[in-house]
C-alpha positions in Angstrom: 97.7 95.3 115.3 99.0 93.1 118.1 97.2 90.0 116.7 98.8 90.6 113.3 102.2 90.8 114.9 101.6 87.6 116.8 100.5 85.8 113.6 103.5 87.0 111.7 105.8 86.0 114.6 104.2 82.5 114.8 104.4 82.0 111.0 108.1 83.0 111.1 108.7 80.6 114.0 107.0 77.7 112.2 108.8 78.3 108.9 112.2 79.1 110.4 113.5 75.6 109.9 112.9 76.0 106.1 114.4 79.4 105.7 118.0 80.5 105.7 117.6 84.0 107.0 115.6 85.3 104.0 112.7 86.9 106.0 113.1 90.5 106.8 110.5 92.4 108.8 109.2 95.6 107.1 107.1 98.5 108.2 104.5 100.5 106.4 103.3 103.9 107.4 101.7 107.2 106.7 104.2 110.0 106.1 101.4 112.6 106.9 100.4 111.2 110.3 103.7 109.5 111.1 101.9 106.2 112.0 103.7 102.9 111.5 102.5 99.3 111.1 104.2 96.0 110.5 103.6 94.8 106.9 101.5 91.6 107.3 99.8 91.4 103.9 100.7 92.1 100.3 98.5 95.2 100.3 99.6 98.5 101.9 96.2 100.1 102.1 95.3 103.6 103.3 95.7 105.5 106.5 92.6 105.3 108.7 93.3 108.8 110.2 93.8 110.9 107.0 93.1 108.6 104.0 96.6 108.9 102.5 98.2 105.9 100.8 100.5 104.0 103.1 104.1 103.5 102.0 106.9 101.1 102.8 109.2 102.8 105.3 112.9 102.7 105.2 114.0 102.0 108.8 
């Protein structure tokens, strides 16, 4: 998880000069287990704890 956050942060830093504030960080999570992860890929996947489909969270 930490390495993914670092990769996303580095990608944002490198592309910041080309963007005009269009990147918004988003979180995905399991509503059953209450886990949260930063979205770092186009696929949401499933929860490793209970197998439920992960969903985009409104924060």
